[in-house]
C-alpha positions in Angstrom: 75.9 18.4 8.1 72.3 17.1 8.1 71.3 14.1 10.3 70.6 12.0 7.1 74.1 12.7 5.6 75.7 11.9 8.9 73.9 8.5 9.0 74.9 7.8 5.3 78.5 8.7 6.1 78.5 6.3 9.1 76.9 3.5 7.0 79.4 3.9 4.2 82.3 3.6 6.7 80.7 0.4 8.1 80.5 -1.0 4.6 84.2 -0.3 4.1 85.1 -2.1 7.4 82.7 -5.1 7.1 81.2 -7.2 4.3 77.7 -6.2 3.8 75.0 -4.5 1.8 72.6 -1.5 2.0 69.0 -2.3 3.0 67.7 1.3 2.9 69.0 4.8 2.3 65.7 6.4 3.1 65.7 9.5 5.2 65.8 8.3 8.8 66.0 4.7 7.8 69.7 4.2 6.8 70.0 0.4 7.3 72.9 -2.0 6.4 73.2 -5.7 6.7 76.7 -6.6 7.8 78.7 -9.7 8.6 80.4 -9.1 11.9 82.3 -11.9 13.6 80.5 -14.6 11.7 77.1 -13.3 12.5 74.6 -11.3 10.3 73.8 -7.9 11.9 71.1 -5.6 10.7 72.2 -2.1 11.7 69.9 0.9 11.8 72.2 3.9 11.7 70.2 6.8 13.2 71.4 10.4 13.7 68.1 11.8 14.9 65.9 10.7 17.8 63.9 7.5 17.5 60.2 8.2 17.7 57.4 5.6 18.1 56.3 6.0 14.5 60.0 5.6 13.2 60.3 2.4 15.3 57.1 1.0 13.8 58.2 1.7 10.3 61.6 0.2 11.0 60.1 -2.9 12.3 58.0 -3.3 9.2 61.0 -2.6 7.0 63.2 -5.3 8.5 60.4 -8.0 8.9 61.5 -10.0 5.9 65.2 -10.0 6.7 67.1 -12.8 8.5 69.7 -11.7 11.0 71.4 -12.7 14.2 71.5 -9.3 15.8 69.5 -6.2 15.4 71.4 -3.0 16.3 70.4 0.7 16.6 73.7 2.5 16.0 73.4 6.1 17.4 75.4 8.5 15.3 74.6 11.4 17.5 73.7 12.2 21.2 70.0 13.0 20.4 67.7 11.6 23.0 65.2 9.0 21.7 61.5 9.4 22.3 61.1 5.7 23.0 62.5 4.0 26.1 65.5 1.7 26.2 63.1 -1.0 27.5 60.8 -0.7 24.5 63.9 -1.1 22.2 65.1 -4.1 24.2 61.7 -5.7 24.1 61.9 -5.6 20.4 65.3 -7.2 20.4 67.1 -4.1 19.4 70.5 -3.5 20.9 71.5 0.2 21.2 75.2 1.1 20.5 77.2 4.2 20.1 79.8 4.7 17.4 82.5 4.0 20.0 80.9 0.7 21.0 80.5 -0.8 17.5 83.2 -3.2 16.5 
């Protein structure tokens, strides 16, 4: 299974479990907006590693959206090219599939 199809599969499952909508289905940028516990979560489902360029594009993509939490949901164990600190500085929480409600 490709990284993109894995991310789409995870996003579809999230949309079955939570009220929400698809923001993007682009390769590497599978993003959904969900209502979780009364909050609006913008969730970037990523199967591959996050590169600096991908992070920049993601930030531009979500700039116009309102949300309470911004989450990078890791759908694989691929190591990111950016640091956890860099993600945290941008307000992005990193979660694994097992940690997501």
